[in-house]
All heavy atoms as a GROMACS GRO file, in nm:
protein
  602
    1MET      N    1   8.673   9.616  11.247
    1MET     CA    2   8.754   9.725  11.309
    1MET      C    3   8.872   9.753  11.215
    1MET      O    4   8.939   9.663  11.167
    1MET     CB    5   8.799   9.685  11.447
    1MET     CG    6   8.882   9.790  11.514
    1MET     SD    7   8.896   9.755  11.689
    1MET     CE    8   9.060   9.688  11.692
    2ASN      N    9   8.900   9.882  11.196
    2ASN     CA   10   9.011   9.925  11.118
    2ASN      C   11   9.149   9.902  11.190
    2ASN      O   12   9.157   9.924  11.310
    2ASN     CB   13   9.003  10.070  11.077
    2ASN     CG   14   8.883  10.094  10.980
    2ASN    OD1   15   8.843  10.006  10.913
    2ASN    ND2   16   8.833  10.213  10.985
    3GLU      N   17   9.245   9.862  11.113
    3GLU     CA   18   9.379   9.850  11.169
    3GLU      C   19   9.431   9.990  11.198
    3GLU      O   20   9.412  10.081  11.122
    3GLU     CB   21   9.478   9.774  11.076
    3GLU     CG   22   9.605   9.743  11.136
    3GLU     CD   23   9.688   9.654  11.048
    3GLU    OE1   24   9.659   9.638  10.926
    3GLU    OE2   25   9.787   9.599  11.101
    4ARG      N   26   9.506  10.004  11.310
    4ARG     CA   27   9.564  10.131  11.346
    4ARG      C   28   9.710  10.128  11.319
    4ARG      O   29   9.775  10.021  11.329
    4ARG     CB   30   9.536  10.160  11.495
    4ARG     CG   31   9.391  10.182  11.520
    4ARG     CD   32   9.368  10.221  11.667
    4ARG     NE   33   9.226  10.222  11.697
    4ARG     CZ   34   9.156  10.118  11.743
    4ARG    NH1   35   9.217  10.008  11.771
    4ARG    NH2   36   9.026  10.135  11.762
    5TYR      N   37   9.764  10.245  11.290
    5TYR     CA   38   9.911  10.263  11.264
    5TYR      C   39   9.955  10.386  11.348
    5TYR      O   40   9.887  10.488  11.351
    5TYR     CB   41   9.933  10.297  11.119
    5TYR     CG   42   9.875  10.195  11.021
    5TYR    CD1   43   9.738  10.198  10.985
    5TYR    CD2   44   9.957  10.096  10.969
    5TYR    CE1   45   9.686  10.106  10.897
    5TYR    CE2   46   9.901  10.001  10.879
    5TYR     CZ   47   9.766  10.005  10.838
    5TYR     OH   48   9.721   9.917  10.755
    6ILE      N   49  10.071  10.374  11.409
    6ILE     CA   50  10.131  10.487  11.481
    6ILE      C   51  10.236  10.547  11.391
    6ILE      O   52  10.320  10.475  11.337
    6ILE     CB   53  10.199  10.437  11.614
    6ILE    CG1   54  10.092  10.372  11.699
    6ILE    CG2   55  10.269  10.555  11.679
    6ILE    CD1   56  10.153  10.307  11.825
    7ILE      N   57  10.231  10.679  11.377
    7ILE     CA   58  10.337  10.752  11.303
    7ILE      C   59  10.467  10.749  11.382
    7ILE      O   60  10.479  10.803  11.492
    7ILE     CB   61  10.296  10.896  11.269
    7ILE    CG1   62  10.168  10.896  11.183
    7ILE    CG2   63  10.412  10.965  11.201
    7ILE    CD1   64  10.119  11.038  11.150
    8ASP      N   65  10.564  10.669  11.333
    8ASP     CA   66  10.696  10.662  11.397
    8ASP      C   67  10.783  10.783  11.364
    8ASP      O   68  10.836  10.838  11.456
    8ASP     CB   69  10.762  10.536  11.353
    8ASP     CG   70  10.899  10.512  11.418
    8ASP    OD1   71  10.900  10.485  11.543
    8ASP    OD2   72  11.001  10.519  11.349
    9ARG      N   73  10.788  10.822  11.239
    9ARG     CA   74  10.866  10.930  11.201
    9ARG      C   75  10.825  10.976  11.063
    9ARG      O   76  10.765  10.903  10.984
    9ARG     CB   77  11.013  10.909  11.208
    9ARG     CG   78  11.064  10.797  11.115
    9ARG     CD   79  11.209  10.760  11.142
    9ARG     NE   80  11.259  10.660  11.054
    9ARG     CZ   81  11.239  10.528  11.076
    9ARG    NH1   82  11.172  10.487  11.178
    9ARG    NH2   83  11.288  10.442  10.986
   10ILE      N   84  10.863  11.103  11.029
   10ILE     CA   85  10.834  11.158  10.894
   10ILE      C   86  10.968  11.193  10.836
   10ILE      O   87  11.047  11.267  10.896
   10ILE     CB   88  10.745  11.283  10.917
   10ILE    CG1   89  10.622  11.244  10.990
   10ILE    CG2   90  10.722  11.345  10.783
   10ILE    CD1   91  10.543  11.363  11.048
   11GLU      N   92  10.992  11.143  10.714
   11GLU     CA   93  11.117  11.172  10.638
   11GLU      C   94  11.081  11.226  10.506
   11GLU      O   95  11.044  11.151  10.411
   11GLU     CB   96  11.194  11.038  10.626
   11GLU     CG   97  11.234  10.977  10.758
   11GLU     CD   98  11.304  10.844  10.743
   11GLU    OE1   99  11.302  10.787  10.633
   11GLU    OE2  100  11.360  10.794  10.843
   12ASN      N  101  11.090  11.354  10.488
   12ASN     CA  102  11.062  11.425  10.365
   12ASN      C  103  10.915  11.395  10.324
   12ASN      O  104  10.826  11.436  10.400
   12ASN     CB  105  11.158  11.394  10.257
   12ASN     CG  106  11.301  11.429  10.297
   12ASN    OD1  107  11.318  11.541  10.347
   12ASN    ND2  108  11.396  11.349  10.267
   13ASP      N  109  10.894  11.324  10.216
   13ASP     CA  110  10.754  11.299  10.171
   13ASP      C  111  10.708  11.154  10.205
   13ASP      O  112  10.610  11.106  10.156
   13ASP     CB  113  10.740  11.322  10.025
   13ASP     CG  114  10.826  11.231   9.937
   13ASP    OD1  115  10.924  11.176   9.989
   13ASP    OD2  116  10.794  11.220   9.816
   14ILE      N  117  10.781  11.085  10.303
   14ILE     CA  118  10.753  10.950  10.342
   14ILE      C  119  10.719  10.951  10.488
   14ILE      O  120  10.789  11.017  10.568
   14ILE     CB  121  10.875  10.855  10.314
   14ILE    CG1  122  10.907  10.852  10.166
   14ILE    CG2  123  10.845  10.716  10.375
   14ILE    CD1  124  10.808  10.780  10.080
   15VAL      N  125  10.618  10.876  10.530
   15VAL     CA  126  10.581  10.857  10.668
   15VAL      C  127  10.607  10.711  10.706
   15VAL      O  128  10.558  10.627  10.641
   15VAL     CB  129  10.435  10.899  10.692
   15VAL    CG1  130  10.402  10.882  10.838
   15VAL    CG2  131  10.418  11.046  10.656
   16ILE      N  132  10.687  10.695  10.810
   16ILE     CA  133  10.711  10.555  10.852
   16ILE      C  134  10.609  10.520  10.961
   16ILE      O  135  10.596  10.596  11.067
   16ILE     CB  136  10.853  10.541  10.915
   16ILE    CG1  137  10.958  10.600  10.818
   16ILE    CG2  138  10.885  10.394  10.949
   16ILE    CD1  139  10.962  10.543  10.680
   17LEU      N  140  10.537  10.416  10.946
   17LEU     CA  141  10.430  10.371  11.034
   17LEU      C  142  10.460  10.242  11.107
   17LEU      O  143  10.521  10.154  11.046
   17LEU     CB  144  10.298  10.353  10.958
   17LEU     CG  145  10.244  10.469  10.873
   17LEU    CD1  146  10.118  10.432  10.802
   17LEU    CD2  147  10.216  10.588  10.960
   18GLU      N  148  10.416  10.230  11.228
   18GLU     CA  149  10.424  10.103  11.296
   18GLU      C  150  10.290  10.048  11.307
   18GLU      O  151  10.197  10.109  11.351
   18GLU     CB  152  10.481  10.118  11.438
   18GLU     CG  153  10.494   9.991  11.512
   18GLU     CD  154  10.549  10.001  11.651
   18GLU    OE1  155  10.597  10.110  11.684
   18GLU    OE2  156  10.551   9.899  11.727
   19LYS      N  157  10.270   9.929  11.251
   19LYS     CA  158  10.139   9.855  11.255
   19LYS      C  159  10.114   9.804  11.400
   19LYS      O  160  10.210   9.802  11.477
   19LYS     CB  161  10.136   9.739  11.158
   19LYS     CG  162  10.147   9.783  11.012
   19LYS     CD  163  10.140   9.657  10.927
   19LYS     CE  164  10.146   9.687  10.780
   19LYS     NZ  165  10.132   9.565  10.696
   20GLU      N  166   9.987   9.768  11.426
   20GLU     CA  167   9.956   9.712  11.555
   20GLU      C  168  10.034   9.588  11.589
   20GLU      O  169  10.064   9.564  11.706
   20GLU     CB  170   9.807   9.679  11.559
   20GLU     CG  171   9.719   9.803  11.559
   20GLU     CD  172   9.569   9.771  11.560
   20GLU    OE1  173   9.522   9.699  11.466
   20GLU    OE2  174   9.503   9.807  11.654
   21ASN      N  175  10.074   9.510  11.488
   21ASN     CA  176  10.152   9.384  11.516
   21ASN      C  177  10.302   9.416  11.528
   21ASN      O  178  10.379   9.321  11.544
   21ASN     CB  179  10.124   9.284  11.408
   21ASN     CG  180  10.174   9.326  11.272
   21ASN    OD1  181  10.238   9.423  11.254
   21ASN    ND2  182  10.146   9.240  11.174
   22GLY      N  183  10.344   9.544  11.519
   22GLY     CA  184  10.486   9.573  11.534
   22GLY      C  185  10.562   9.590  11.404
   22GLY      O  186  10.673   9.641  11.403
   23ASP      N  187  10.501   9.545  11.293
   23ASP     CA  188  10.568   9.561  11.163
   23ASP      C  189  10.570   9.709  11.127
   23ASP      O  190  10.489   9.789  11.157
   23ASP     CB  191  10.488   9.485  11.050
   23ASP     CG  192  10.501   9.336  11.069
   23ASP    OD1  193  10.586   9.290  11.140
   23ASP    OD2  194  10.422   9.266  11.002
   24MET      N  195  10.677   9.743  11.050
   24MET     CA  196  10.687   9.881  10.995
   24MET      C  197  10.652   9.886  10.853
   24MET      O  198  10.672   9.791  10.782
   24MET     CB  199  10.829   9.929  11.022
   24MET     CG  200  10.880   9.918  11.160
   24MET     SD  201  10.784  10.018  11.275
   24MET     CE  202  10.870  10.178  11.254
   25THR      N  203  10.591   9.999  10.810
   25THR     CA  204  10.558  10.016  10.673
   25THR      C  205  10.578  10.165  10.635
   25THR      O  206  10.589  10.248  10.728
   25THR     CB  207  10.413   9.970  10.648
   25THR    OG1  208  10.392   9.974  10.504
   25THR    CG2  209  10.310  10.062  10.711
   26LYS      N  210  10.581  10.196  10.509
   26LYS     CA  211  10.602  10.328  10.458
   26LYS      C  212  10.479  10.377  10.375
   26LYS      O  213  10.428  10.294  10.295
   26LYS     CB  214  10.728  10.346  10.372
   26LYS     CG  215  10.852  10.308  10.442
   26LYS     CD  216  10.964  10.315  10.344
   26LYS     CE  217  11.102  10.268  10.412
   26LYS     NZ  218  11.209  10.269  10.310
   27ILE      N  219  10.440  10.499  10.392
   27ILE     CA  220  10.338  10.559  10.301
   27ILE      C  221  10.382  10.701  10.263
   27ILE      O  222  10.468  10.756  10.327
   27ILE     CB  223  10.197  10.562  10.364
   27ILE    CG1  224  10.195  10.652  10.490
   27ILE    CG2  225  10.149  10.425  10.396
   27ILE    CD1  226  10.056  10.682  10.543
   28TYR      N  227  10.324  10.753  10.161
   28TYR     CA  228  10.353  10.893  10.121
   28TYR      C  229  10.269  10.991  10.201
   28TYR      O  230  10.154  10.962  10.232
   28TYR     CB  231  10.323  10.913   9.972
   28TYR     CG  232  10.424  10.845   9.884
   28TYR    CD1  233  10.395  10.726   9.819
   28TYR    CD2  234  10.553  10.898   9.865
   28TYR    CE1  235  10.491  10.663   9.739
   28TYR    CE2  236  10.651  10.838   9.782
   28TYR     CZ  237  10.616  10.721   9.722
   28TYR     OH  238  10.712  10.662   9.643
   29VAL      N  239  10.328  11.101  10.233
   29VAL     CA  240  10.265  11.204  10.303
   29VAL      C  241  10.127  11.242  10.238
   29VAL      O  242  10.026  11.267  10.305
   29VAL     CB  243  10.350  11.335  10.317
   29VAL    CG1  244  10.272  11.461  10.361
   29VAL    CG2  245  10.466  11.305  10.408
   30LYS      N  246  10.124  11.244  10.102
   30LYS     CA  247  10.007  11.281  10.028
   30LYS      C  248   9.890  11.190  10.057
   30LYS      O  249   9.774  11.219  10.024
   30LYS     CB  250  10.036  11.291   9.884
   30LYS     CG  251  10.072  11.158   9.816
   30LYS     CD  252  10.104  11.176   9.671
   30LYS     CE  253  10.139  11.037   9.606
   30LYS     NZ  254  10.169  11.056   9.464
   31ASN      N  255   9.914  11.068  10.112
   31ASN     CA  256   9.807  10.971  10.140
   31ASN      C  257   9.740  10.994  10.278
   31ASN      O  258   9.658  10.917  10.312
   31ASN     CB  259   9.864  10.827  10.130
   31ASN     CG  260   9.898  10.794   9.989
   31ASN    OD1  261   9.849  10.845   9.891
   31ASN    ND2  262   9.997  10.701   9.975
   32ILE      N  263   9.782  11.099  10.346
   32ILE     CA  264   9.725  11.124  10.479
   32ILE      C  265   9.638  11.250  10.464
   32ILE      O  266   9.684  11.352  10.420
   32ILE     CB  267   9.832  11.142  10.588
   32ILE    CG1  268   9.920  11.019  10.601
   32ILE    CG2  269   9.765  11.172  10.721
   32ILE    CD1  270  10.037  11.030  10.686
   33VAL      N  271   9.514  11.238  10.506
   33VAL     CA  272   9.421  11.346  10.505
   33VAL      C  273   9.436  11.432  10.631
   33VAL      O  274   9.440  11.377  10.736
   33VAL     CB  275   9.274  11.294  10.490
   33VAL    CG1  276   9.178  11.412  10.498
   33VAL    CG2  277   9.253  11.213  10.366
   34GLY      N  278   9.451  11.565  10.613
   34GLY     CA  279   9.453  11.655  10.730
   34GLY      C  280   9.593  11.668  10.785
   34GLY      O  281   9.693  11.618  10.729
   35SER      N  282   9.600  11.730  10.898
   35SER     CA  283   9.733  11.756  10.961
   35SER      C  284   9.764  11.636  11.052
   35SER      O  285   9.681  11.567  11.100
   35SER     CB  286   9.735  11.885  11.044
   35SER     OG  287   9.639  11.881  11.146
   36PHE      N  288   9.892  11.613  11.074
   36PHE     CA  289   9.939  11.499  11.155
   36PHE      C  290  10.078  11.527  11.205
   36PHE      O  291  10.148  11.620  11.156
   36PHE     CB  292   9.941  11.372  11.072
   36PHE     CG  293  10.023  11.376  10.946
   36PHE    CD1  294  10.157  11.344  10.954
   36PHE    CD2  295   9.975  11.429  10.826
   36PHE    CE1  296  10.236  11.350  10.837
   36PHE    CE2  297  10.054  11.439  10.712
   36PHE     CZ  298  10.180  11.402  10.720
   37LYS      N  299  10.123  11.448  11.306
   37LYS     CA  300  10.258  11.461  11.358
   37LYS      C  301  10.304  11.324  11.410
   37LYS      O  302  10.222  11.232  11.421
   37LYS     CB  303  10.260  11.566  11.474
   37LYS     CG  304  10.173  11.532  11.587
   37LYS     CD  305  10.168  11.649  11.683
   37LYS     CE  306  10.073  11.626  11.799
   37LYS     NZ  307   9.939  11.584  11.770
   38GLU      N  308  10.431  11.316  11.443
   38GLU     CA  309  10.483  11.191  11.496
   38GLU      C  310  10.404  11.151  11.622
   38GLU      O  311  10.376  11.239  11.704
   38GLU     CB  312  10.631  11.203  11.526
   38GLU     CG  313  10.714  11.222  11.399
   38GLU     CD  314  10.862  11.242  11.429
   38GLU    OE1  315  10.897  11.265  11.543
   38GLU    OE2  316  10.939  11.255  11.328
   39GLY      N  317  10.376  11.023  11.637
   39GLY     CA  318  10.303  10.975  11.753
   39GLY      C  319  10.154  10.970  11.733
   39GLY      O  320  10.083  10.897  11.805
   40ASP      N  321  10.104  11.032  11.628
   40ASP     CA  322   9.957  11.027  11.597
   40ASP      C  323   9.920  10.881  11.556
   40ASP      O  324  10.005  10.811  11.500
   40ASP     CB  325   9.917  11.120  11.491
   40ASP     CG  326   9.906  11.267  11.544
   40ASP    OD1  327   9.912  11.288  11.663
   40ASP    OD2  328   9.892  11.357  11.459
   41ILE      N  329   9.797  10.844  11.577
   41ILE     CA  330   9.746  10.718  11.534
   41ILE      C  331   9.660  10.739  11.413
   41ILE      O  332   9.573  10.821  11.408
   41ILE     CB  333   9.665  10.645  11.647
   41ILE    CG1  334   9.758  10.619  11.765
   41ILE    CG2  335   9.597  10.521  11.598
   41ILE    CD1  336   9.697  10.550  11.881
   42LEU      N  337   9.694  10.661  11.305
   42LEU     CA  338   9.617  10.668  11.179
   42LEU      C  339   9.528  10.543  11.161
   42LEU      O  340   9.566  10.440  11.212
   42LEU     CB  341   9.715  10.678  11.062
   42LEU     CG  342   9.810  10.792  11.060
   42LEU    CD1  343   9.902  10.776  10.940
   42LEU    CD2  344   9.739  10.924  11.060
   43VAL      N  345   9.417  10.564  11.087
   43VAL     CA  346   9.341  10.455  11.042
   43VAL      C  347   9.325  10.472  10.895
   43VAL      O  348   9.320  10.580  10.841
   43VAL     CB  349   9.198  10.449  11.113
   43VAL    CG1  350   9.212  10.412  11.260
   43VAL    CG2  351   9.122  10.576  11.093
   44LYS      N  352   9.311  10.359  10.827
   44LYS     CA  353   9.291  10.365  10.683
   44LYS      C  354   9.152  10.389  10.648
   44LYS      O  355   9.058  10.327  10.709
   44LYS     CB  356   9.338  10.231  10.619
   44LYS     CG  357   9.358  10.242  10.470
   44LYS     CD  358   9.434  10.119  10.417
   44LYS     CE  359   9.465  10.146  10.264
   44LYS     NZ  360   9.538  10.045  10.210
   45ASP      N  361   9.127  10.483  10.558
   45ASP     CA  362   8.993  10.525  10.518
   45ASP      C  363   8.991  10.520  10.364
   45ASP      O  364   9.030  10.614  10.297
   45ASP     CB  365   8.963  10.668  10.570
   45ASP     CG  366   8.821  10.710  10.540
   45ASP    OD1  367   8.736  10.631  10.517
   45ASP    OD2  368   8.799  10.836  10.544
   46GLY      N  369   8.952  10.401  10.310
   46GLY     CA  370   8.959  10.385  10.163
   46GLY      C  371   9.103  10.379  10.121
   46GLY      O  372   9.177  10.290  10.170
   47GLN      N  373   9.147  10.462  10.035
   47GLN     CA  374   9.279  10.461   9.985
   47GLN      C  375   9.369  10.558  10.063
   47GLN      O  376   9.489  10.565  10.036
   47GLN     CB  377   9.282  10.502   9.835
   47GLN     CG  378   9.216  10.400   9.746
   47GLN     CD  379   9.280  10.260   9.752
   47GLN    OE1  380   9.399  10.252   9.747
   47GLN    NE2  381   9.199  10.158   9.766
   48CYS      N  382   9.314  10.631  10.158
   48CYS     CA  383   9.389  10.732  10.237
   48CYS      C  384   9.391  10.695  10.382
   48CYS      O  385   9.324  10.596  10.425
   48CYS     CB  386   9.320  10.869  10.221
   48CYS     SG  387   9.332  10.930  10.052
   49PHE      N  388   9.467  10.766  10.460
   49PHE     CA  389   9.478  10.747  10.600
   49PHE      C  390   9.431  10.882  10.666
   49PHE      O  391   9.444  10.985  10.609
   49PHE     CB  392   9.620  10.716  10.643
   49PHE     CG  393   9.666  10.588  10.599
   49PHE    CD1  394   9.718  10.570  10.465
   49PHE    CD2  395   9.674  10.477  10.684
   49PHE    CE1  396   9.762  10.446  10.425
   49PHE    CE2  397   9.722  10.353  10.635
   49PHE     CZ  398   9.766  10.343  10.510
   50LYS      N  399   9.374  10.868  10.786
   50LYS     CA  400   9.337  10.986  10.861
   50LYS      C  401   9.369  10.964  11.007
   50LYS      O  402   9.377  10.845  11.055
   50LYS     CB  403   9.190  11.024  10.842
   50LYS     CG  404   9.098  10.920  10.895
   50LYS     CD  405   8.951  10.966  10.877
   50LYS     CE  406   8.858  10.865  10.929
   50LYS     NZ  407   8.718  10.898  10.919
   51VAL      N  408   9.395  11.075  11.081
   51VAL     CA  409   9.423  11.067  11.226
   51VAL      C  410   9.304  11.024  11.294
   51VAL      O  411   9.196  11.085  11.276
   51VAL     CB  412   9.482  11.203  11.272
   51VAL    CG1  413   9.503  11.201  11.425
   51VAL    CG2  414   9.611  11.238  11.201
   52ASP      N  415   9.318  10.928  11.389
   52ASP     CA  416   9.210  10.892  11.476
   52ASP      C  417   9.235  10.975  11.608
   52ASP      O  418   9.321  10.941  11.692
   52ASP     CB  419   9.217  10.741  11.508
   52ASP     CG  420   9.098  10.694  11.590
   52ASP    OD1  421   9.065  10.766  11.693
   52ASP    OD2  422   9.044  10.592  11.565
   53GLU      N  423   9.166  11.084  11.616
   53GLU     CA  424   9.183  11.178  11.725
   53GLU      C  425   9.161  11.118  11.862
   53GLU      O  426   9.237  11.139  11.958
   53GLU     CB  427   9.091  11.303  11.711
   53GLU     CG  428   9.108  11.377  11.583
   53GLU     CD  429   9.239  11.459  11.583
   53GLU    OE1  430   9.296  11.485  11.688
   53GLU    OE2  431   9.276  11.503  11.469
   54GLU      N  432   9.057  11.030  11.871
   54GLU     CA  433   9.026  10.970  12.002
   54GLU      C  434   9.137  10.875  12.053
   54GLU      O  435   9.180  10.887  12.164
   54GLU     CB  436   8.893  10.895  11.987
   54GLU     CG  437   8.858  10.820  12.118
   54GLU     CD  438   8.734  10.737  12.102
   54GLU    OE1  439   8.661  10.749  11.999
   54GLU    OE2  440   8.694  10.661  12.194
   55PHE      N  441   9.183  10.782  11.964
   55PHE     CA  442   9.285  10.693  12.006
   55PHE      C  443   9.425  10.761  12.019
   55PHE      O  444   9.507  10.724  12.107
   55PHE     CB  445   9.300  10.576  11.907
   55PHE     CG  446   9.196  10.469  11.934
   55PHE    CD1  447   9.076  10.468  11.860
   55PHE    CD2  448   9.211  10.378  12.034
   55PHE    CE1  449   8.979  10.378  11.879
   55PHE    CE2  450   9.113  10.284  12.059
   55PHE     CZ  451   9.001  10.283  11.982
   56THR      N  452   9.449  10.869  11.948
   56THR     CA  453   9.572  10.942  11.961
   56THR      C  454   9.571  11.010  12.102
   56THR      O  455   9.668  11.004  12.176
   56THR     CB  456   9.584  11.054  11.850
   56THR    OG1  457   9.592  10.989  11.726
   56THR    CG2  458   9.704  11.144  11.877
   57LYS      N  459   9.459  11.067  12.144
   57LYS     CA  460   9.449  11.127  12.279
   57LYS      C  461   9.467  11.020  12.388
   57LYS      O  462   9.542  11.042  12.484
   57LYS     CB  463   9.320  11.197  12.296
   57LYS     CG  464   9.306  11.264  12.432
   57LYS     CD  465   9.186  11.345  12.452
   57LYS     CE  466   9.159  11.406  12.590
   57LYS     NZ  467   9.252  11.376  12.687
   58ILE      N  468   9.404  10.908  12.373
   58ILE     CA  469   9.413  10.798  12.470
   58ILE      C  470   9.557  10.758  12.481
   58ILE      O  471   9.614  10.740  12.590
   58ILE     CB  472   9.321  10.675  12.435
   58ILE    CG1  473   9.176  10.714  12.454
   58ILE    CG2  474   9.358  10.553  12.517
   58ILE    CD1  475   9.082  10.619  12.393
   59ARG      N  476   9.632  10.735  12.370
   59ARG     CA  477   9.767  10.696  12.371
   59ARG      C  478   9.854  10.802  12.438
   59ARG      O  479   9.941  10.771  12.526
   59ARG     CB  480   9.816  10.671  12.229
   59ARG     CG  481   9.958  10.624  12.224
   59ARG     CD  482  10.000  10.583  12.084
   59ARG     NE  483  10.131  10.539  12.076
   59ARG     CZ  484  10.242  10.613  12.059
   59ARG    NH1  485  10.224  10.746  12.040
   59ARG    NH2  486  10.362  10.561  12.061
   60LYS      N  487   9.833  10.930  12.408
   60LYS     CA  488   9.912  11.041  12.463
   60LYS      C  489   9.887  11.039  12.620
   60LYS      O  490   9.980  11.053  12.696
   60LYS     CB  491   9.875  11.168  12.403
   60LYS     CG  492   9.952  11.288  12.462
   60LYS     CD  493   9.904  11.423  12.403
   60LYS     CE  494   9.980  11.539  12.467
   60LYS     NZ  495  10.009  11.535  12.602
   61ASP      N  496   9.763  11.026  12.658
   61ASP     CA  497   9.731  11.029  12.803
   61ASP      C  498   9.798  10.915  12.880
   61ASP      O  499   9.855  10.925  12.989
   61ASP     CB  500   9.582  11.025  12.830
   61ASP     CG  501   9.509  11.153  12.787
   61ASP    OD1  502   9.578  11.254  12.761
   61ASP    OD2  503   9.386  11.154  12.776
   62GLU      N  504   9.800  10.795  12.814
   62GLU     CA  505   9.867  10.673  12.874
   62GLU      C  506  10.018  10.704  12.886
   62GLU      O  507  10.072  10.676  12.993
   62GLU     CB  508   9.838  10.550  12.794
   62GLU     CG  509   9.703  10.498  12.802
   62GLU     CD  510   9.670  10.385  12.701
   62GLU    OE1  511   9.757  10.354  12.617
   62GLU    OE2  512   9.562  10.331  12.716
   63ILE      N  513  10.078  10.755  12.786
   63ILE     CA  514  10.218  10.786  12.790
   63ILE      C  515  10.253  10.893  12.895
   63ILE      O  516  10.351  10.875  12.975
   63ILE     CB  517  10.276  10.826  12.652
   63ILE    CG1  518  10.274  10.708  12.555
   63ILE    CG2  519  10.415  10.884  12.661
   63ILE    CD1  520  10.293  10.742  12.414
   64ASP      N  521  10.173  10.995  12.906
   64ASP     CA  522  10.192  11.096  13.005
   64ASP      C  523  10.183  11.045  13.140
   64ASP      O  524  10.258  11.074  13.235
   64ASP     CB  525  10.089  11.214  12.980
   64ASP     CG  526  10.114  11.299  12.865
   64ASP    OD1  527  10.228  11.293  12.808
   64ASP    OD2  528  10.024  11.375  12.828
   65HIS      N  529  10.082  10.945  13.168
   65HIS     CA  530  10.070  10.886  13.297
   65HIS      C  531  10.190  10.804  13.332
   65HIS      O  532  10.237  10.807  13.447
   65HIS     CB  533   9.940  10.799  13.301
   65HIS     CG  534   9.917  10.734  13.428
   65HIS    ND1  535   9.877  10.793  13.541
   65HIS    CD2  536   9.932  10.601  13.461
   65HIS    CE1  537   9.865  10.708  13.632
   65HIS    NE2  538   9.898  10.587  13.594
   66ILE      N  539  10.240  10.723  13.236
   66ILE     CA  540  10.357  10.641  13.261
   66ILE      C  541  10.477  10.730  13.292
   66ILE      O  542  10.557  10.702  13.382
   66ILE     CB  543  10.385  10.548  13.139
   66ILE    CG1  544  10.279  10.445  13.129
   66ILE    CG2  545  10.524  10.484  13.153
   66ILE    CD1  546  10.280  10.368  13.000
   67MET      N  547  10.499  10.838  13.214
   67MET     CA  548  10.614  10.921  13.235
   67MET      C  549  10.602  10.994  13.369
   67MET      O  550  10.711  11.008  13.438
   67MET     CB  551  10.619  11.030  13.124
   67MET     CG  552  10.654  10.967  12.987
   67MET     SD  553  10.807  10.880  12.979
   67MET     CE  554  10.923  11.008  12.994
   68LYS      N  555  10.486  11.038  13.408
   68LYS     CA  556  10.469  11.099  13.540
   68LYS      C  557  10.510  11.002  13.653
   68LYS      O  558  10.582  11.044  13.746
   68LYS     CB  559  10.322  11.139  13.562
   68LYS     CG  560  10.297  11.205  13.693
   68LYS     CD  561  10.144  11.236  13.706
   68LYS     CE  562  10.121  11.292  13.845
   68LYS     NZ  563   9.990  11.260  13.900
   69ASP      N  564  10.469  10.879  13.645
   69ASP     CA  565  10.505  10.782  13.747
   69ASP      C  566  10.652  10.753  13.750
   69ASP      O  567  10.710  10.716  13.856
   69ASP     CB  568  10.424  10.647  13.725
   69ASP     CG  569  10.275  10.666  13.756
   69ASP    OD1  570  10.244  10.766  13.821
   69ASP    OD2  571  10.204  10.575  13.718
   70MET      N  572  10.722  10.765  13.639
   70MET     CA  573  10.867  10.740  13.631
   70MET      C  574  10.942  10.838  13.713
   70MET      O  575  11.049  10.812  13.772
   70MET     CB  576  10.916  10.744  13.485
   70MET     CG  577  10.876  10.620  13.409
   70MET     SD  578  10.939  10.628  13.244
   70MET     CE  579  11.113  10.612  13.273
   71TRP      N  580  10.898  10.962  13.720
   71TRP     CA  581  10.970  11.073  13.781
   71TRP      C  582  10.932  11.106  13.926
   71TRP      O  583  10.977  11.186  13.988
   71TRP     CB  584  10.970  11.192  13.698
   71TRP     CG  585  11.015  11.164  13.553
   71TRP    CD1  586  10.937  11.179  13.443
   71TRP    CD2  587  11.136  11.121  13.511
   71TRP    NE1  588  11.008  11.139  13.334
   71TRP    CE2  589  11.132  11.108  13.373
   71TRP    CE3  590  11.260  11.088  13.578
   71TRP    CZ2  591  11.245  11.063  13.300
   71TRP    CZ3  592  11.366  11.044  13.501
   71TRP    CH2  593  11.357  11.035  13.366
   72GLU      N  594  10.830  11.033  13.977
   72GLU     CA  595  10.785  11.059  14.114
   72GLU      C  596  10.833  10.960  14.208
   72GLU      O  597  10.880  10.856  14.181
   72GLU     CB  598  10.630  11.056  14.121
   72GLU     CG  599  10.574  11.175  14.050
   72GLU     CD  600  10.422  11.182  14.065
   72GLU    OE1  601  10.359  11.084  14.118
   72GLU    OE2  602  10.369  11.283  14.026
   0.00000   0.00000   0.00000
């Protein structure tokens, strides 16, 4: 199974990622294939990274559910 990374923030041409174990790492924007935004989940694909659409949606849905419960 590929390790997953969450995009924490984007600073110019650097993307700050949080690894599954909580460690932070930096990569260059040019190393990510396709479009992406903060909060997306990336997986490493060879020498590049790509957005894992399925896990990004699952994570977003979980956060939306938690936030909904906070305000009700």
